[in-house]
N, C-alpha and C positions, 0 to 999 in steps of 0.2 A: 303361271306356276311360280315365278320369282316372288310374287306378291304373297302367296300362300305360304311359302317358306318363311318369309319375312315376318308375317303375322304370327306363325307358329314359334319361331326361333326368338323373337324379341322379348316375349315375357319370360321365357327361360333365361336369356341372357341377363335380364334385369334382376332376376331372382339370384342368379350367381353373383352379380356384382354386389348385391345387398349383403351377401354372405361373406364377401372378402373382409378379412381382418382390417381395421384401420391401419395398422402397420404396414400391411402389405399394400394397401392403397396408396399410402404415403411413399413406399418403395417405388411403385410405378411412376409416381409423379417426379421422384427424384431421378429416376433412370430414363425417362422419356425425355421430358424437356422441361425447363423453367420459362417462366414469363416475367418481363419487366414492365410493370404498368406504367412507367414513366415514358419509354420509347415504344412501347407496345410491341416488343419483339420477343421472339423465342429463342432462347440460348440454352446451351448445352450445360454451361455452369456459370456461376457468379465467381468473381475473383476474391480471393483472400484479402484481409487487412494487411497492408505491408508489415513486414517483420520489423520495421523501424521501432514500432511502439513497444514491442515486447523487448526489444534490445535496449531501448532507453530506460525502461523499467528496471531491467537487471543491471544496467550501468550504474544507476543511481540508487540501488539498494531499496526499491521501493516493494511494498508488500502487495501492490495492485496486480492483476493479472487480466490479460484482455479477456479470457473467457468468463470472467465474472460480470462483464457489463450487461446491465438489464436489457437494452435495446441495442444490441450489437452482435450481428451474425459474423464474426471474425473469419470463419472458413468461407463464407460467401458474401463478402461485403459490397463489392461494387459490380455494377452491370458492365459487361465487356463492350457493350455498344455505345452507351450514353454516360457511363461513369457514375450513374445515381448510386447513392449508398442504400443500404437496407432501410434505414429510417426515412430517406426520401421516398422509397417505394411504399413504406407503411402510410405515409402522409398522403400519398397519391391514392391508396385505396379508400382513406377516409374522405378525402375531398369528393371522390366519386360517390360515395354514399351521401354526403352532406350536401353538396351542391347539385349532383345528379344531372339529369338530362336538360331541365328547364335553363340551366345556365350555360348550356351548349348550344341550344337552338337559336336564342335571341339575346339581345344585349339586356342585362339587368343592371339597375342602379344599386349595384352590390359593391361596398368598398372594402377591399382587403389590403392589409399592409404585411409585407414579408420583410422581416429585419435580418440583415447579413444573408441574403438569399443564396441558396444552393443553385448553381448554375442549371443543372439538369431539371430540377423541379420548377424552377422559375420559368424556364422555357415551356415546360409541360403546361403549366397554369395558363401562361398567355396564349398557347395554341389551343388549349382544350376548352377554355372557359371564356364566355363573353361577359366579363366583369370589369370593374374599375380595380385595377392591380397595381400597386404601387410597391418599390423596393426601397429600403433605407439602411445606411450604415454610416458610421463616423469616418471610416477609413477606406472602405472597400470601393475600388473604382467601378464605375459604369453603373451605380444605383441612381434612382430617380432622386432621391433626397439625402442630403448630407446631414445626419441626425445623430445627436447624442441620446441614448435610448433613456437616460435619467432626467433628460430636460426636453420633451419633445414640443416645445412651444409652436412650432409651426403647425401643428394640427390643433384643431379646436377641441372641445370636450365633446364625447359621444359621437365622434366622427365617422369611425370604421365599423363595419359589421362583423369584421372577422380579422385575425392577425395569425401570423406564424412567426413564433420565437424559438428558434431551435438551436440549443448549443450556443447560446449567447450569454446567458445570466451568470455562467460560471466564470466568465471574463470580467465582470462588471464589479468594481469594489463596493459600490452601494446598490446591491440587488434588490433591496427592499424599495428603494425609490424607483427603480426601473420598473418593477412589478406595478407600483402605484400608478405610474405614468401610462402603462398598458392598460390598466382598468380605467383610467380616466379617458383615454381617447376611444374605448370601445362603447358602443351604443348599449343601452338596456336591452337585454335578450341577445346581445352578440356573443360570439365564441371566439376561442383562439386555441392554437396548438402550442403548448408550452413545453419544452423539453430541455433536460440537461443530462450529462453523463451521470449515470447512477451505478454504483458497484454493489452487487448482491453479496459480496464477501465482507465488505466493510460496515460495522455498525455504528461507528462514531462519526459525527458531523465534523468536518475538517475545515477550519477557517482560522487563519493566524496572519495578520498583516505584516508581522515581522519576518515571514518567509518570503522573501523578495528575489532570491537568485533563482536561475533557471533550473539548477540542480535541485533546490529544495522544492520547487513546485512539481518537478518530474516525480520526485519521490513521494510527496504527500498527496499531491492533486491529480497526477497522471498526465499532465501537459505543461510545458514551460510557461505558458501565459495563462494558466488557469489561477484563480485567487481563491477557490474553495473546492471541496468535495462534499457534494450534498448527501444526505441519506433521503430515503423516500419520505420518511415522517417530517424532516425539516423543510424539504421542498413543498411538501403540501402545506404544512403550517404557514409557511411565508406567503403562499399563494393565497390562502384563506384569509390571512391577516391584511392583504391587499384588497380583500372584498369578493374574490372569486368563489365560485362553486367548481368543484373539480370532479371529472369523470375519468376513471381509469379503464382503458379499453384494451382488451388482450385477444388471444386466439379464440377465446368463447364468443366474443363479439364479431370478429371478423370471419372465423372458421378456421380450423386447423389447416385444412386442405389449401386455402388461399394463402395463408402464411408459408407453407411449404412450397408451393408453385413459384411464390414471389420472392423466396430466398430470405424469409423473415424468420428469425429464431422464434421457437415457440414461447420463450420466456418474455419476449418483448411486450412492452407496454405503452400505449399512446395516452398522454394526459391531455385532456381537452378541458379547458376553463370557460366558464360562462359567467356573464354579469346579470 
């Protein structure tokens, strides 16, 4: 009897589900549970971006606003379990699609470089994928290689299959040279995640080497140690000038439901470069 009821009810339930509005399905996702693809935990809510950033913008008279960040869910920024940011969660979704099960089951001679690695994402990659994964930075403790991104002579040409360079280039005075080095060390057919802070409100590219004080950089660039604020157009132009092909992947690629459940703002964009 139970099986008869199941066979009868399931088609009806599926039909009802298919008729639910997209907004209502997202409401269910928001009010039931969120999911962090980094630590694979269900959470009730992601934690907001600390108020410190908005306070610094106001303190220094900046016209920037945290709500205008292209890939920044300021209301649900970090995972309460592993502290992974929303962009880390976005990268995890992409890595799962790109690397897939084959890199989880057996060791692959796949070389990945992660520059200025985020702790939670880095641990996730090491645990999740059986690949050759290295971390690098000029100042960060605990990385595999002490490297200046504008002069990565320790790596031969066409050495890596993939790289992650997230929120690094806005700190580098010669970002064009850094992009050129990333292109050099990448194998033909290789790919990378290249991300910088982008504001959807600001239309003009901001880069002025005379702005050296922390107050000036907070005001114009959005952080005390940033040396520029890209527009999407300039960021893409510089990557292309280095030789990369660029793909912009958003909620249409990943699915709006995946974005919602993983606490990723629907206006978020992942920039993937290829050689």
